[in-house]
N, C-alpha and C positions, 0 to 999 in steps of 0.2 A: 919300766916305769923309772923316771928320773928321780934324782935325790929331792928336787924341789916338789915333785908330785907326791912323794912319800911324806915330806914335811907337811904339805897342805892336807893330805889325808889324815895325818895324826892330829893336826890342829882342828880340823872339822870334827873328827871323832871326839876330841877332848871337849870342845864346846858343846857338841850335841849330848855327850854323856853328862856333862855338868848341868845343862839345862834340864835334861830328863830327870836327874837326881833332885833338882829343885821342884819339878812338877810332881813327881812321885816322892813325897816327903819321906825322909828316913832311909833313903836308899842312895847314899853317897859311897863310892868305893875308892876314893883317893884318885890321884891323877892317872895312874896306869889303869886302874879299874874303870874309870870314866872313859878313857880312850877306847878300851876294849868294848865297853857297853855301847859307845857311840858308833864304832865301826860295825859291830854285830847288828846293832839297831838299823844301820843303813842297809845292811844286807837283808834283814827282815822286811824293812819297808820296801826295798827293791823287789821283793817277792810278792808282798801283799798289796801294796798300793795300786799297781797297774791292773790288778785283777778286780779291784773295786772302782776303777775309773778315776782315781785321784792322781793328779800330776801338778807339780809346782813350777814347771819350766826349767830353765837352766840358770847357772850362776852359783856363786858361793852361798848367798843367802838361801836360795832354794835348796842347795845341798845340805845346809845346816838344818833347815826345817824338815827336810826329808829324813835325815839321820836322827833328828830329835824325836820325831813321831815314831819311828821304828824303835828307838831306844826306850821310849815310854811304853810301847807295847811289850817290849822285852822285859822291862822291869815289872810290869803288872803280871806277866806270866811267871816271873821268878817269885813274886809275892804269892801267887796262887799255889805254886809248887811247895814253897816253904811252909804254908799253912797246913798242908796235908800231911 
């Protein structure tokens, strides 16, 4: 992976993590935390979405939507675990 690829990955992760934090209110983790949540959310979405038949196509916007949806799922799972 090139340096520009890593920078794009981090930017998409940050945007997706921030959006997910806005959607799931009360779950902002700062810049680094949002990047981690966005990247892990993209992995979660990459595992779950194809199994349910959802796909957003290609491109940066589709990647952000994909990662955001996965991050929202991840934040809801974190919320469920914290309640227990």
